[in-house]
N, C-alpha and C positions, 0 to 999 in steps of 0.2 A: 283299381289297376290302368296300368297306361296303353295308350290308344296302340303303341308300338309291341306292347303281348299282346292285349285284345284279340286282332285282327288274327293270330294264328291257331289262338285255341277255338276260335269261331270257326275256323277253317277245317280244326281237328273236328269238331263235331261234327261239320257238316257232312267231313269222307265217312266217322261212322254210320248216319244215317242214310248214305248212298247205299244206293242194292249194288251186291256186286265187287263192291270194290271193296273194303274191310269185311272178307270174310272171315269167319271165326271169333268178332269181337264179343267179349265178357264186358254186360252192360249192370251193373245192380241196382236195384228201383227199389227206390225207398217213399211208399207214398203216404196220403193223408185219406182215412176212410171218407164215405159219402160221396158227395156226389165231385170235390175234387180226383178219386181214384175213376168214379166212372169216363170223367174227360180223359186221363192220363192212361187208361185201360184202353182205347184206340190207336194208340201212337204204339204203346207197349209191344201188343198183339203186331201189330206192321213191322217193328223192329224184330221182334221172335219169328217172324213169317218169312222172313227174309234172309235168316239164315245167323242171325247175329243169335247169342247163348243169355238170356235173359233169365235174371231170376228176382222174382218176386217177393221184399222180405216184410213180413206182416206179422203182426201177434195172431194166438192160437183163438183169442177172441174181439173178431170183429163184424162190424155188421154185411164184410163181402166175401169173406174169409171160405166160408162152404160154396162158392161158386158151380153150379152146375155146369155151364156151358162149357166147351172145349175151346183150350188154347194154348198157344205154342210157346208161353212161356213158363216159368217153372215158377212154386210160388214154394218158400221156405220161413217154416212158421215158427215163434220162439214163443218160448212157455209166460205165461201171466196170470195175476191173480186177479185182475177185473174181471167183473161179472157184466155180462151183455145188460142185461138190466137198469144198471150203474151207466152206461154208456146212452139206453136209451132215457133213463131219467134228465140225465145233464142236459143229453140235449134238448127234450120237450121244455122245458125248462130255460133254457136259451130264446127258443124259438117263442111263447109266451111275453117274455120279459122285451123283446124287438115288437113284438104286435100291439104293448101298452104305448099310450099316448101320453106322455110326460114333457112338461115344459124345463129348458133348459133353467139351470145345470142338473137335474134328478137324472133325466134320460141319459147326460153322459153316467154318472156315476153309475146309475143301475146298470147298465150295458156293459159299463167295466167289471163291476161286481161278479155278473152273470157271464161273462165271457174268461174271467180268470176260475172261475168255475171249471169253468166244462176246459179248460187249460190242464187246468190240477187233473180231473178226470181220466183225461186223455195223456199227457204227458208222464205217466207211474207206468205205461206200458214201454215210454221211450227209456227210463232208468230200468226196466227190469230186463232191458234190451242187454247193456250192458253188465248187468247182474249174470245175464247166463253165460258162462266158461264156453261151454259148448257152442253156442250160435257162436261169440265171436271167433275162437280158434276156428271154423267153418269159413268163415270172415276172410280171415287172416290168411287162410289159406287158400284158398279158390281163385287167387290171380284175378282178380277183376280189372277191368280197364278205364272205368269211371260210374258215375255213382250220379241218378236221375232222379232228381227229391222233389219233392215237397215242402216248404221251406216253412208252412205257418208253426211248425210247433217246435223248429230247428233240430231235431232229431235224424234227420239226413245230412243235414250241411255238421253236425257232430262227428257221425258215423264217417263220413265222406274224409276230415280232420286226421279222426284217428285212424284213417285204415290209409293214408296220406296218398290220398285219388282226385284225382281231378274230377270238379262236380256240378250240373245242370240242374239250374234251377225253373222248375215247369210248375204257374205260378198261376194264383187273380190278382194279388195283391196281399200285401203286409198292412198289419197297424202301425197307427203313424206315420204312413208314406216310407214305411223303411227300406222298401224294396226303392222306392227313386234317393234317397236318403245314400244309401251304403251305394247305388252307383255317383253320387256325385252330382245329382241333376240339378237344376235350379228351383227352388220353391217359394216362391215371392207368396206372402202369407196374406196381397190383397187382391191376389188372383187364382190361387191352386185353393179348392175347399179343401179343411183336414178333416179327418175319420170324424165322426159321428157328429159335422155340421148339418150334414144333408141340404149346402148349399149349392148352387152352381158358379160360373167362373163367373159371370156377373151378378155382384155382389154391393149389395146397398150398403152406405157407412156402417152402419149399424150390424150387418152382420161379419164386417171385414172384424168387426171390435170382437163378435162374438170367436170369429174364424182363429184371431191370435191371442182370447184367452184361452182357447182349445189346444194351438198349439205350444203353449205355455206346461200346460196341465199334461201333453205329452211328455216331458221332460219328467216328469217322475211314474204315471202310471203305466207307460211302456218299461220302464226299467222292472215295476213290480211286476208286472205282467208276464215276462219274462226270467224274474228273479229265478225258479227254479231250473230254468233252460241254463242261464249261465254258468248257476252254480256250477251243475252237470258238467257239460263243455269243460269246464275248469278244473274240473276235479279227472276227467279223463285223459284231456288233454297238457295236462299239470304245469297250468300256466294259465295267467289271469288272461280271460277272455271275457270281450263287448262284445254283442249283438252285433255291432258294427264287422268288428273281425268276423263272423261268422256266416254273414252276409256277401262282402265285398269280395272274399275270394273268389265265386263262384265264377267258372267260365265265360260261360253265357245264361241270361234270363228270357226264357219263352214264356212270351207275357199272353194267359190264356180269354185273352179280350180280343176287341177289333179297336186299334187306337181311333178310328174316324168317328167309333161311338161313344170317342171323351172328348172332353176340351184339347186343345191342342197343347201342348206340353212340350219342353225340351227332354230328347231322354239319349241315350248313350249309346254308339256304337252293338253293343253286347247282350244290349235288350232287342230280342225279336217278337214280335205281336202276330198271334197266329189266329186272332178272331176265336173265337167260341167254337167246342168242337164237339158238343154234347147232342150233334143232329148227325151222327156219321147212320143212322138206321132212316133214311131218308121217304120221305111221303108225299108225293105230287100234291100238288092245291088242286082244286075242283076243275079249274079251266084248264087244267093241264102242264101250269107252271111249274116250273122245279127249283123252287127258292131256298131247298132247305139243305144242301150240298155246305158239308164246311170243308175248307181249306185249310192248307199251310203254305206260307211261303215257299217259292223255289230255291232262295238257300238254307230249306231242311231237309225239303222229301220232294221227288217230282214224280212220285209214283206210287203213291199214297192212294188214291182211287182205286 
């Protein structure tokens, strides 16, 4: 995406998020379950409270589908065959593997295998979305203006392309530094640590060698990790699709972490850092100091508090 195209798209999403400016905007939200949704939910709720029509698309079986608290958005579910116990078991194995202490490259291989297992379990629900004729008919006839999605499983990006809608990523990051690669950010191996390296931006010579080896492995394991997503997207869109095709067509990437807590690196104008926002229900510290407030930059919303 060129800068000439990027700025109008960023301005468009800015207008969508401002209160009272674009009444009647209709937004389709395709979240990921777990902590990813807990972060996105606060923004989705505020958008709905401002008068936008917001529809959250979720599978019938999900950790947060049966939420009891009141919300201003609409939840649309679609049928899936996955059982809740399968989701629980896959995630428990995922956590247990991360807690094991293993040397390189055994740690990389173990994390790749368990990540692929988790991906397969959850991505099955995405496949079943595109098998639900009733759900697809509803989405095609609803006249949405844009899609807000977490890209970790690529389901929302595939759906946005299928519906020919502009879409916005709400994300923490992707494997293989794909969120930076898709945006064409410089990523020198001697400086930028790769996923699973567990190094900082100040690396020794041997850490740089390890970083280079991991980057070579990424050429294989990310395509393997997302093989099902690439295949499904190609079938749905009736054309050959790559990971970068799905990612670099996003209008804006809302990055759910604080740039000042990361090592400095070049980023693109359509990458907006908003900080962690899991602390909406803040509590004062013992001395009365309140550092729990989350923020969003003025570019996105000015009246979130």
